NUFI-776661 format. One line per 8 residues: number of its first residue (from 1); for each residue x, y, z of N, C-alpha, C. Coordinates in Angstrom, 3 decimals. Each point is the difference from the previous one (the first is absolute). Layout:
N
NUM	X,Y,Z,X,Y,Z,X,Y,Z | ...
//
This chain:
294
1	-83.713,73.841,85.025,-0.593,0.101,1.322,0.288,-1.288,0.773 | 0.325,0.109,1.287,0.399,-1.159,0.773,-1.165,-0.940,0.291 | -1.149,0.551,0.400,-1.120,-0.837,0.393,-0.760,-0.527,-1.206 | -0.486,-1.226,0.128,-0.832,-0.572,-1.048,-1.429,0.482,0.216 | -0.519,0.706,-0.966,-1.345,0.554,0.105,-1.030,-1.024,-0.445 | 0.296,-0.670,-1.098,-0.942,-0.967,-0.553,0.468,-1.398,0.380 | -0.190,-0.313,1.290,0.440,-1.274,0.541,-1.170,-0.987,0.057 | 0.223,-1.116,0.670,-1.033,-1.029,0.086,-1.257,0.521,0.687
9	0.195,0.847,1.002,-1.142,0.578,0.715,-0.855,0.858,-0.937 | 0.661,0.763,-0.876,-0.732,0.835,-0.959,-0.845,-0.857,-0.923 | 0.577,-1.076,-0.531,-0.736,-0.838,-0.944,-1.138,-0.758,0.685 | 0.182,-0.352,1.284,-1.092,-0.624,0.764,-1.170,0.967,0.118 | 0.319,1.264,0.333,-1.045,1.020,0.103,-0.634,0.260,-1.365 | 0.818,0.030,-1.043,-0.499,0.272,-1.352,-0.978,-1.083,-0.448 | 0.297,-1.254,0.327,-0.898,-1.096,-0.360,-1.343,0.133,0.711 | 0.036,0.418,1.278,-1.245,0.201,0.758,-0.807,1.150,-0.602
17	0.706,1.070,-0.351,-0.666,1.160,-0.598,-0.641,-0.385,-1.325 | 0.744,-0.721,-0.832,-0.513,-0.397,-1.308,-1.217,-0.897,0.137 | 0.009,-0.895,0.995,-1.133,-0.887,0.251,-1.224,0.814,0.394 | 0.198,0.980,0.880,-1.108,0.847,0.435,-0.563,0.830,-1.147 | 0.904,0.529,-0.845,-0.439,0.781,-1.151,-0.816,-0.878,-0.948 | 0.473,-1.231,-0.245,-0.704,-0.925,-0.882,-1.387,-0.334,0.542 | -0.105,-0.164,1.318,-1.290,-0.302,0.626,-0.956,1.184,-0.148 | 0.532,1.219,0.153,-0.846,1.179,-0.145,-0.516,0.122,-1.433
25	0.883,-0.284,-0.956,-0.411,0.083,-1.406,-1.061,-1.042,-0.323 | 0.150,-1.195,0.582,-0.958,-1.070,-0.271,-1.365,0.290,0.605 | -0.031,0.912,0.987,-1.264,0.359,0.635,-0.644,1.213,-0.652 | 0.565,0.428,-1.121,-0.668,1.046,-0.763,0.679,1.343,0.002 | 1.133,0.138,0.680,0.715,1.273,-0.061,0.515,0.196,-1.408 | 0.164,1.250,-0.374,0.386,0.313,-1.378,1.413,-0.463,-0.289 | 0.174,-0.766,-1.050,1.316,-0.434,-0.423,0.217,0.410,-1.434 | 1.186,0.441,-0.330,0.260,0.475,-1.351,-0.594,1.381,-0.190
33	0.408,0.682,-1.046,-0.496,1.336,-0.264,-0.662,0.024,-1.360 | -1.283,0.341,-0.036,-0.734,0.065,-1.258,0.056,1.418,-0.537 | 0.357,0.133,-1.243,0.029,1.328,-0.595,-1.382,0.364,-0.512 | -0.206,1.282,-0.292,-1.271,0.438,-0.567,-0.021,-0.214,-1.510 | 1.135,-0.365,-0.546,0.044,-0.289,-1.435,-0.711,-1.316,-0.272 | -0.610,-0.116,-1.150,-0.692,-1.228,-0.361,0.941,-0.879,-0.812 | 0.048,-1.273,0.376,0.913,-0.899,-0.680,-0.663,-1.322,-0.310 | 0.789,-1.061,0.001,-0.535,-1.298,-0.385,0.404,-1.067,1.015
41	0.089,0.344,1.277,0.312,-0.985,1.025,-1.256,-0.793,0.319 | 0.068,-0.916,0.964,-1.110,-0.912,0.263,-1.081,0.617,0.873 | 0.202,1.167,0.559,-1.002,0.586,0.884,-0.972,0.872,-0.778 | -1.283,-0.421,-0.037,-1.020,0.733,-0.747,-0.267,1.357,0.627 | -0.220,1.022,-0.843,-0.262,1.348,0.478,-1.359,0.529,-0.462 | -0.311,-0.100,-1.320,-1.209,0.660,-0.509,-0.286,-0.481,-1.433 | -1.139,0.501,-0.545,-0.342,-0.209,-1.397,0.010,1.340,-0.729 | 0.201,-0.046,-1.302,-0.248,1.168,-0.835,-0.414,-0.506,-1.378
49	-0.647,0.877,-0.765,-0.455,-0.396,-1.330,1.185,-0.238,-0.925 | -0.189,-0.929,-0.911,1.047,-0.333,-0.972,0.272,1.193,-0.920 | 1.251,0.211,-0.323,0.399,1.031,-0.966,0.878,-0.665,-1.050 | -0.078,0.447,-1.255,0.825,-0.600,-1.056,1.472,-0.052,0.404 | 0.605,-1.171,-0.199,1.397,-0.182,0.359,0.190,-0.750,1.306 | -1.090,-0.147,0.810,0.110,-0.746,1.261,0.227,-1.481,-0.270 | 0.641,-0.637,0.967,0.296,-1.431,-0.108,-1.292,-0.808,0.171 | -0.370,-0.797,-1.025,-1.235,-0.786,0.055,0.044,-1.051,1.118
57	1.196,-0.370,0.429,0.104,-1.002,1.057,-0.512,0.529,1.332 | -0.147,1.325,0.102,-0.482,0.589,1.249,-1.479,0.358,-0.071 | -0.665,-0.393,-1.067,-1.445,0.244,-0.116,-0.750,-0.926,0.965 | -0.987,0.550,0.708,-0.860,-0.802,0.875,-1.183,-0.501,-0.838 | 0.081,-1.261,-0.455,-1.019,-0.541,-0.893,-1.306,-0.270,0.742 | 0.064,-0.226,1.295,-1.231,-0.170,0.777,-0.815,1.291,0.006 | 0.706,1.122,0.175,-0.676,1.301,-0.019,-0.570,0.274,-1.391 | 0.718,-0.413,-1.053,-0.476,0.204,-1.373,-1.297,-0.781,-0.235
65	-0.051,-1.242,0.554,-1.192,-0.826,-0.168,-1.210,0.608,0.683 | 0.221,0.690,1.120,-1.122,0.586,0.742,-0.393,1.368,-0.550 | 0.974,0.802,-0.419,-0.256,1.404,-0.328,0.157,0.328,-1.481 | 0.510,-0.981,-0.768,0.225,0.204,-1.431,0.958,1.170,-0.258 | 0.939,0.191,0.932,1.038,1.018,-0.147,1.331,-0.601,0.404 | 1.062,0.507,-0.619,1.331,-0.489,0.339,0.588,0.811,1.160 | 0.424,-0.729,1.041,0.660,0.636,1.142,1.366,-0.643,0.218 | 0.943,0.824,0.413,1.367,-0.459,0.264,0.213,-0.110,1.512
73	0.625,-1.097,0.431,0.388,-0.132,1.412,1.266,0.817,0.241 | -0.050,0.839,1.001,1.162,0.819,0.367,0.543,-0.520,1.318 | 1.304,-0.172,0.064,0.632,-0.540,1.201,0.903,1.047,0.642 | 0.217,-0.169,1.293,0.893,0.902,0.731,1.422,-0.498,-0.142 | 0.870,0.892,-0.370,1.401,-0.364,-0.204,0.779,0.109,1.307 | 0.723,-1.041,0.328,0.869,0.045,1.175,1.360,0.528,-0.415 | 0.513,0.927,0.787,1.333,0.526,-0.266,0.841,-0.096,1.256 | 1.294,-0.206,-0.175,0.874,-0.102,1.158,0.075,1.337,0.723
81	0.132,-0.083,1.297,0.211,1.204,0.782,1.477,0.373,-0.024 | 0.294,1.276,0.059,1.383,0.475,0.016,0.273,0.571,1.389 | 0.963,-0.573,0.706,0.350,0.449,1.342,1.398,0.602,0.007 | 0.083,1.260,0.379,1.279,0.672,0.186,0.246,0.204,1.495 | 1.044,-0.616,0.520,0.406,0.224,1.385,1.134,1.025,0.005 | -0.103,0.971,0.899,1.062,0.992,0.181,0.544,-0.160,1.420 | 1.243,-0.441,0.121,0.612,-0.255,1.304,0.953,1.123,0.380 | -0.219,0.587,1.159,0.893,1.023,0.556,1.144,-0.706,0.714
89	1.220,0.154,-0.526,1.143,-0.694,0.601,0.883,0.928,0.837 | -0.593,1.075,0.525,0.773,0.939,0.816,0.389,-0.626,1.342 | 0.969,0.598,0.668,0.548,-0.536,1.242,-1.040,-0.090,1.113 | -0.987,0.889,-0.012,-1.003,-0.020,1.067,-0.838,-1.280,-0.021 | 0.010,-0.712,-1.129,-0.731,-1.261,-0.080,0.765,-1.143,0.683 | 1.278,0.228,0.287,0.827,-1.008,0.675,-0.037,0.278,1.501 | -1.149,-0.206,0.613,-0.173,0.364,1.409,-1.021,-0.916,0.652 | 0.191,-0.213,1.306,-0.963,-0.742,0.798,0.490,-1.379,0.379
97	-0.422,-0.440,1.198,0.330,-1.364,0.440,-0.548,-0.987,-1.016 | -1.268,0.184,-0.375,-0.551,-0.682,-1.170,0.147,0.982,-1.153 | 1.001,-0.223,-0.820,0.441,0.991,-0.970,-1.071,0.379,-1.021 | -0.075,1.295,-0.266,-0.934,0.502,-1.016,0.366,-0.527,-1.381 | 1.300,-0.066,-0.293,0.405,-0.429,-1.345,-0.398,-1.450,-0.266 | 0.139,-0.858,1.003,-0.354,-1.406,-0.185,-1.503,-0.145,-0.220 | -0.787,0.723,0.806,-1.450,-0.073,-0.164,-0.408,0.541,-1.368 | 0.634,1.083,-0.437,-0.309,0.583,-1.305,0.291,-0.988,-1.124
105	1.161,-0.653,0.055,0.374,-0.948,-1.049,-0.904,-1.226,0.003 | -0.380,-0.465,1.189,-0.885,-1.159,0.080,-1.396,0.319,-0.536 | -0.483,1.208,0.278,-1.311,0.408,-0.522,0.020,0.039,-1.520 | 1.047,0.606,-0.565,0.109,0.058,-1.465,0.115,-1.402,-0.583 | 0.784,-0.854,0.667,0.148,-1.381,-0.471,-1.322,-0.749,0.007 | -0.763,0.135,1.082,-1.278,-0.709,0.115,-1.021,0.524,-1.007 | -0.094,1.317,-0.136,-0.945,0.582,-0.952,0.377,-0.346,-1.443 | 1.296,-0.047,-0.281,0.456,-0.378,-1.336,-0.417,-1.433,-0.325
113	0.113,-0.869,0.996,-0.374,-1.400,-0.212,-1.491,-0.113,-0.321 | -0.832,0.710,0.758,-1.446,-0.040,-0.225,-0.335,0.549,-1.385 | 0.640,1.101,-0.378,-0.260,0.613,-1.305,0.428,-0.932,-1.135 | 1.187,-0.570,0.103,0.487,-0.912,-1.039,-0.869,-1.243,-0.078 | -0.469,-0.470,1.148,-0.861,-1.174,0.038,-1.346,0.286,-0.666 | -0.345,1.299,-0.060,-1.241,0.425,-0.650,0.240,0.396,-1.457 | 1.198,-0.369,-0.509,0.395,0.278,-1.387,0.130,1.489,-0.290 | 0.325,0.779,1.030,0.247,1.423,-0.177,1.481,0.252,-0.236
121	0.307,1.233,-0.377,1.387,0.373,-0.271,0.514,0.879,1.131 | 1.232,-0.257,0.436,0.576,0.697,1.155,1.293,0.705,-0.395 | 0.099,1.283,0.399,1.239,0.767,-0.164,0.388,0.544,1.371 | 1.250,-0.207,0.391,0.469,0.490,1.297,1.065,1.065,-0.226 | -0.323,1.218,0.434,0.870,1.154,-0.186,0.591,0.408,1.345 | 1.304,0.201,0.028,0.684,0.376,1.242,0.451,1.454,-0.090 | -0.444,0.797,0.979,0.306,1.430,0.013,1.190,0.291,0.902 | 0.989,0.687,-0.570,1.188,0.419,0.740,0.347,1.420,-0.440
129	-0.056,0.940,0.957,0.167,1.414,-0.304,-1.051,0.374,-1.058 | 0.412,0.542,-1.137,-0.962,0.316,-1.070,-0.048,-1.090,-1.065 | 0.787,-1.046,0.199,0.117,-1.048,-1.009,-1.021,-1.117,0.234 | -0.294,-0.702,-1.070,-0.916,-1.135,0.083,0.585,-1.143,-0.815 | 0.131,-1.159,0.619,0.513,-1.169,-0.716,-1.062,-1.087,-0.008 | -0.094,-0.705,-1.128,-0.990,-1.052,-0.177,0.662,-1.349,0.224 | -0.515,-0.757,0.973,0.557,-1.318,0.284,-0.417,-0.987,-1.087 | 0.837,-1.006,-0.188,-0.342,-1.037,-0.962,-1.122,-0.870,0.550
137	-0.837,-0.486,-0.877,-1.105,-0.861,0.415,-0.440,-0.857,-1.155 | -1.228,-0.475,0.063,-0.519,-0.827,-1.078,-1.366,-0.509,0.361 | -0.397,-1.112,-0.610,-1.309,-0.586,0.267,0.179,-1.405,0.549 | -1.040,-0.480,0.671,0.022,-1.363,0.507,0.962,-0.184,1.159 | 0.259,-1.273,0.345,0.847,-0.329,1.151,1.432,0.491,-0.184 | 0.510,-0.135,-1.213,1.373,0.434,-0.269,0.130,1.510,0.171 | -0.999,0.733,-0.493,0.004,1.449,0.146,-0.101,0.419,1.448 | -0.804,-0.720,0.781,-0.162,0.321,1.420,1.314,-0.222,0.748
145	0.690,-1.089,-0.286,1.287,-0.265,0.651,1.019,1.082,-0.346 | -0.051,0.503,-1.235,0.890,1.080,-0.403,-0.319,1.263,0.788 | -1.286,0.291,0.182,-0.412,1.179,0.770,0.523,-0.082,1.431 | -0.144,-1.168,0.634,0.473,-0.163,1.374,1.511,0.185,0.099 | 0.704,-0.539,-0.968,1.462,0.142,-0.019,0.402,1.462,-0.120 | -0.684,0.726,-0.866,0.296,1.422,-0.191,-0.345,0.810,1.251 | -1.146,-0.296,0.612,-0.412,0.723,1.207,0.993,-0.219,1.139 | 0.476,-1.227,0.132,0.907,-0.321,1.101,1.358,0.681,-0.168
153	0.301,0.440,-1.215,1.285,0.663,-0.245,-0.062,1.513,0.209 | -1.206,0.540,0.262,-0.146,1.443,0.195,0.678,0.434,1.287 | 0.844,1.020,-0.080,0.665,0.551,1.173,-0.573,1.385,0.293 | -0.374,0.214,1.253,-0.643,1.245,0.393,1.032,0.996,0.518 | -0.135,1.258,-0.430,0.924,1.034,0.444,-0.285,1.322,-0.694 | 0.555,1.076,0.546,-0.152,1.315,-0.621,-1.395,0.563,0.143 | -0.334,0.905,-0.901,-1.300,0.661,0.027,-0.755,-0.317,-1.294 | -1.290,0.312,0.012,-0.821,-0.219,-1.183,-0.929,1.176,-0.227
161	-0.031,0.478,-1.234,-0.974,1.008,-0.396,-1.068,-0.740,-0.811 | -1.006,-0.471,0.736,-0.966,-0.933,-0.570,-0.680,0.508,-1.262 | -0.531,1.221,0.069,-0.755,0.509,-1.147,0.847,0.074,-1.259 | 1.192,0.542,0.126,0.870,0.133,-1.166,0.383,-1.364,-0.560 | 0.184,-0.967,0.912,0.323,-1.351,-0.459,-1.192,-0.634,-0.702 | -1.196,0.129,0.580,-1.204,-0.612,-0.567,-0.288,0.522,-1.405 | 0.180,1.301,-0.197,-0.309,0.582,-1.319,0.983,-0.444,-1.078 | 1.076,-0.683,0.391,0.936,-0.542,-0.994,-0.555,-1.268,-0.654
169	-1.019,-0.583,0.622,-0.585,-1.233,-0.534,-0.973,0.331,-1.130 | 0.291,-0.506,-1.179,-0.880,0.212,-1.142,-1.136,-1.014,0.058 | -1.219,0.496,0.224,-1.177,-0.855,0.135,-0.925,0.239,-1.191 | -0.337,-1.057,-0.707,-0.821,0.142,-1.203,-1.363,-0.670,0.132 | -0.202,-0.811,1.058,-1.270,-0.701,0.163,-0.612,0.276,1.369 | -1.316,-0.114,0.074,-0.665,0.065,1.295,0.501,-1.136,0.871 | -0.017,0.210,1.303,0.459,-1.055,0.882,-0.068,0.406,1.453 | 0.720,-0.743,0.818,0.065,0.265,1.438,1.430,0.400,0.340
177	0.156,1.121,0.686,1.321,0.446,0.445,0.035,-0.025,1.523 | 0.918,-0.789,0.544,0.103,-0.189,1.444,1.338,0.564,0.469 | -0.056,1.048,0.821,1.207,0.648,0.506,0.263,-0.484,1.417 | 1.153,-0.600,0.228,0.345,-0.565,1.308,1.105,0.846,0.613 | -0.315,0.668,1.113,0.928,0.954,0.606,-0.478,0.328,1.409 | 0.867,0.656,0.787,-0.483,0.581,1.265,-0.482,1.430,-0.232 | 0.326,0.528,-1.176,-0.377,1.358,-0.424,0.614,1.078,0.895 | 1.099,-0.339,0.675,0.745,0.991,0.772,1.113,0.545,-0.891
185	-0.091,1.257,-0.346,1.053,0.616,-0.809,0.081,1.473,0.339 | 1.047,0.623,-0.446,0.240,1.404,0.332,-0.788,0.964,-0.882 | -0.703,-0.531,-0.988,-0.708,0.869,-0.936,-1.465,0.209,0.369 | -0.525,-0.816,0.924,-1.385,0.153,0.429,-0.993,-0.617,-0.971 | -1.286,0.078,0.387,-1.056,-0.619,-0.791,-0.227,0.695,-1.341 | 0.348,1.290,-0.081,-0.184,0.723,-1.257,0.777,-0.666,-1.129 | 1.181,-0.516,0.354,0.823,-0.673,-1.005,-0.635,-1.314,-0.431 | -0.543,-0.759,0.964,-0.618,-1.279,-0.309,-1.199,0.195,-0.921
193	-0.697,1.128,0.180,-1.201,0.265,-0.787,0.285,0.033,-1.496 | 1.151,0.499,-0.394,0.330,0.074,-1.421,0.038,-1.389,-0.635 | 0.516,-0.973,0.744,0.040,-1.367,-0.507,-1.389,-0.601,-0.119 | -0.866,0.282,0.982,-1.368,-0.507,-0.030,-0.782,0.621,-1.156 | 0.242,1.281,-0.232,-0.670,0.692,-1.101,0.394,-0.643,-1.334 | 1.269,-0.353,-0.132,0.491,-0.645,-1.222,-0.668,-1.361,-0.192 | -0.084,-0.794,1.078,-0.602,-1.329,-0.104,-1.494,0.087,-0.321 | -0.683,0.977,0.604,-1.421,0.179,-0.277,-0.206,0.378,-1.467
201	0.877,0.855,-0.519,-0.072,0.410,-1.408,0.186,-1.209,-0.913 | 0.803,-0.970,0.459,0.250,-1.211,-0.777,-1.053,-1.077,0.257 | -1.111,0.405,0.648,-1.140,-0.885,0.237,0.372,-1.228,0.827 | 0.720,0.247,1.098,0.397,-1.066,0.902,-0.908,-0.059,1.233 | -0.283,-1.215,0.445,-0.605,-0.177,1.325,1.157,0.097,0.989 | -0.024,1.005,0.853,1.142,0.298,0.865,-0.195,-0.586,1.387 | 1.026,-0.702,0.485,-0.009,-0.537,1.358,1.298,0.415,0.682 | -0.123,0.726,1.109,1.166,0.364,0.806,0.118,-0.997,1.141
209	1.123,-0.677,0.089,0.241,-0.942,1.091,1.061,0.615,0.910 | -0.455,0.494,1.138,0.913,0.641,0.946,0.488,-1.037,1.002 | 1.302,-0.216,0.026,0.602,-0.970,0.913,0.549,0.744,1.211 | -0.487,-0.341,1.184,0.473,0.622,1.239,0.441,-1.071,0.986 | 1.144,0.237,0.643,0.467,-0.902,1.047,-0.815,0.224,1.265 | -0.092,-1.029,0.829,-0.705,0.124,1.276,0.588,1.128,0.835 | 1.335,0.156,-0.060,0.667,1.056,0.766,-0.407,1.392,-0.471 | -0.405,0.116,-1.259,-0.438,1.293,-0.526,-1.440,0.311,0.386
217	-0.824,-1.023,0.032,-1.403,0.228,0.362,-0.189,0.110,1.512 | 0.771,-0.765,0.750,-0.139,-0.008,1.457,1.368,0.077,0.676 | 0.621,1.198,-0.020,1.327,0.139,0.619,-0.064,-0.212,1.508 | 1.060,-0.600,0.541,0.040,-0.268,1.444,0.587,1.194,0.736 | -0.301,0.084,1.289,0.447,1.112,0.826,1.399,-0.283,0.544 | 0.950,0.884,-0.280,1.355,-0.123,0.512,0.449,1.359,0.514 | 1.083,-0.020,0.801,0.463,1.256,0.609,0.504,0.982,-1.053 | 0.905,-0.476,-0.840,0.554,0.868,-1.034,0.313,-0.818,-1.240
225	-0.321,0.551,-1.137,0.311,-0.677,-1.260,0.655,0.990,-0.950 | 0.774,-0.534,-0.921,0.561,0.815,-1.073,-0.652,-0.420,-1.297 | -0.784,0.906,-0.580,-0.657,-0.278,-1.266,0.961,0.320,-1.139 | 0.183,-0.953,-0.879,0.902,0.179,-1.140,-0.781,-0.194,-1.285 | -0.013,1.020,-0.835,-0.605,-0.136,-1.326,0.906,-0.922,-0.802 | -0.491,-1.233,-0.264,0.863,-1.004,-0.635,0.344,0.348,-1.434 | -0.684,0.983,-0.578,0.304,0.385,-1.367,0.934,1.205,-0.065 | -0.191,0.978,0.919,0.831,1.205,-0.015,1.068,-0.007,1.090
233	-0.119,-0.961,0.959,0.928,-0.148,1.140,-0.138,1.123,1.027 | -1.017,0.854,-0.117,-0.224,1.062,0.984,-0.404,-0.615,1.339 | 0.552,0.543,1.122,-0.249,-0.563,1.330,-0.727,1.013,0.889 | -0.959,-0.523,0.791,-0.709,0.824,0.976,-0.119,-0.794,1.293 | 0.449,0.591,1.133,-0.132,-0.652,1.295,-1.302,0.433,0.656 | -0.739,-0.995,0.525,-1.280,0.296,0.618,-0.164,-0.764,1.304 | -0.634,0.644,0.979,-0.434,-0.679,1.206,-1.465,-0.377,-0.198 | -0.248,-1.291,-0.207,-1.361,-0.435,-0.289,-0.856,-0.012,1.260
241	-1.231,0.435,-0.148,-0.982,-0.088,1.071,-1.362,-0.256,-0.647 | -0.996,-0.220,0.840,-1.327,-0.335,-0.538,-0.543,1.109,-0.893 | 0.238,1.237,0.392,-0.517,1.124,-0.767,0.615,0.037,-1.399 | 1.304,-0.233,-0.061,0.702,0.017,-1.287,-0.452,-1.164,-0.890 | -0.186,-1.163,0.600,-0.450,-1.161,-0.765,-1.407,0.217,-0.547 | -0.872,0.586,0.807,-1.362,0.284,-0.455,0.014,1.009,-1.150 | 0.885,0.999,0.096,0.112,0.989,-1.081,0.498,-0.668,-1.280 | 0.950,-0.929,0.158,0.522,-0.737,-1.155,-1.096,-0.840,-0.652
249	-0.779,-0.709,0.816,-1.066,-0.849,-0.539,-1.048,0.835,-0.740 | -0.288,1.177,0.540,-0.962,0.893,-0.652,0.535,0.466,-1.355 | 1.295,0.351,-0.021,0.624,0.450,-1.251,-0.018,-1.126,-1.044 | 0.273,-1.232,0.449,-0.017,-1.147,-0.922,-1.413,-0.245,-0.515 | -0.989,0.103,0.879,-1.392,-0.194,-0.403,-0.430,1.057,-1.019 | 0.400,1.263,0.265,-0.332,1.081,-0.935,0.653,-0.244,-1.362 | 1.258,-0.443,0.037,0.727,-0.289,-1.243,-0.709,-1.098,-0.792 | -0.392,-1.077,0.688,-0.664,-1.118,-0.668,-1.366,0.398,-0.550
257	-0.713,0.848,0.745,-1.303,0.478,-0.484,0.159,0.795,-1.294 | 1.014,0.857,-0.036,0.251,0.797,-1.201,0.434,-0.891,-1.164 | 0.798,-1.020,0.317,0.441,-0.938,-1.036,-1.194,-0.759,-0.573 | -0.909,-0.420,0.889,-1.206,-0.693,-0.446,-0.889,0.892,-0.843 | -0.146,1.260,0.405,-0.810,0.957,-0.762,0.603,0.246,-1.380 | 1.328,0.021,-0.041,0.690,0.207,-1.273,-0.246,-1.178,-0.938 | 0.035,-1.214,0.560,-0.269,-1.185,-0.820,-1.414,0.051,-0.568 | -0.971,0.328,0.850,-1.402,0.067,-0.426,-0.205,1.076,-1.065
265	0.727,1.109,0.133,-0.110,1.099,-0.963,0.263,-0.471,-1.419 | 0.895,-0.986,-0.144,0.339,-0.504,-1.334,-0.582,-1.399,-0.242 | -1.103,-0.269,0.710,-0.730,-1.246,-0.237,0.669,-1.231,0.568 | 0.950,0.189,0.925,0.734,-1.121,0.559,-0.396,-0.341,1.412 | 0.787,-0.836,0.620,-0.258,-0.423,1.369,1.312,-0.155,0.746 | -0.052,0.140,1.315,1.186,-0.144,0.853,-0.165,-1.216,0.893 | 1.021,-0.845,0.016,0.040,-1.146,0.911,1.238,0.172,0.878 | -0.212,0.175,1.299,1.119,0.151,0.934,0.275,-1.337,0.678
273	1.248,-0.433,-0.078,0.393,-1.321,0.494,0.993,0.141,1.145 | -0.315,-0.609,1.136,0.943,-0.099,1.112,0.832,-1.261,-0.207 | 1.317,0.097,0.147,0.869,-1.142,-0.294,-0.217,-1.182,0.942 | -0.713,0.221,1.111,-0.316,-1.110,0.900,-1.129,-0.875,-0.541 | -0.713,0.493,-1.018,-1.093,-0.779,-0.592,0.569,-1.164,-0.799 | -0.732,-1.110,0.006,0.420,-1.143,-0.809,-0.286,0.266,-1.473 | 0.743,-0.671,-0.857,-0.185,0.162,-1.435,-1.411,-0.429,-0.420 | -0.502,-1.079,0.625,-1.349,-0.474,-0.335,-1.049,1.066,0.309
281	0.121,0.613,1.173,-0.975,1.012,0.404,0.030,1.192,-0.957 | 1.200,0.407,-0.398,0.145,1.155,-0.897,-0.647,-0.273,-1.356 | 0.325,-1.144,-0.598,-0.498,-0.296,-1.345,-1.490,-0.331,0.004 | -0.424,-0.869,0.916,-1.378,-0.460,-0.015,-0.978,1.015,0.571 | 0.424,0.757,1.009,-0.912,0.963,0.624,0.171,1.408,-0.573 | 1.191,0.574,0.142,0.206,1.383,-0.434,-0.208,0.160,-1.504 | 0.657,-0.866,-0.781,-0.141,0.104,-1.455,-1.308,-0.616,-0.482 | -0.443,-1.072,0.658,-1.237,-0.662,-0.396,-1.198,0.922,0.102
289	-0.054,0.804,1.061,-1.109,0.935,0.192,0.002,1.090,-1.066 | 1.186,0.353,-0.489,0.103,1.059,-1.014,-0.171,-0.553,-1.412 | -0.070,-1.346,-0.141,-0.179,-0.643,-1.300,1.096,0.416,-0.989 | 1.236,0.045,0.492,1.104,0.462,-0.845,0.368,-1.049,-1.054 | 0.081,-1.250,0.409,0.453,-1.039,-0.917,-1.155,-0.912,-0.429 | -0.898,-0.335,0.873,-1.007,-1.000,-0.315,-1.353,0.388,0.546
//
């Protein structure tokens, strides 16, 4: 790709975002993910009566002195969160004065950084047609730099059958699945539903991130335009007027409402992002309110 996506401006914004996230965590927002399994981490959870075979080092001797019974301290086990990102690399994502593809890649990059900084595990899956490819990554700063390098090498083009691609991902653990797309495809929402059903079956917290260009949300009035389906190359000539634009906006609103209802049906949520929004606003406000990462 010709343009640098993860440039100095991106890292300046990322540092501000990370600072804000750290401040929110220090003020009591939930950080890390506690499992319901009982383990031996430092966070106390409960007591239970001693049973033969229990570790004597976990006996509460103060309780024994008061009650003349042996009780075991039970702690809450912290487990890493598993984040699966699914990126739609179809040609329709390569659109807009403020490009949808750049905003999509920056969002994934920023969320990956926050997740890795929280000692979580990140997998980035790229959907192309019915295929799914897993980008290389890792942990820590070195892993994050590898993720950025891989993301910047993604080339957008062709079509994507999201559901069929998503079901190619073998998921064995509970986690968060974040699908980044405009969700414009020739198969309709019925096709997308199959992928959501699969993720719900795999016990995933589902987040749909819909990326829309400003030109798509608020088209300008012109005498005549030629609409070209960037994936199928089909062309339609239209004379735009206020009535047609209002009908288009209504159709887009109806589509988004149905997409949101579909997400909720499978226990997920929809976040719609306009590419004119700043990265800070998207991560701290849109994602922060949904408690996706922190």
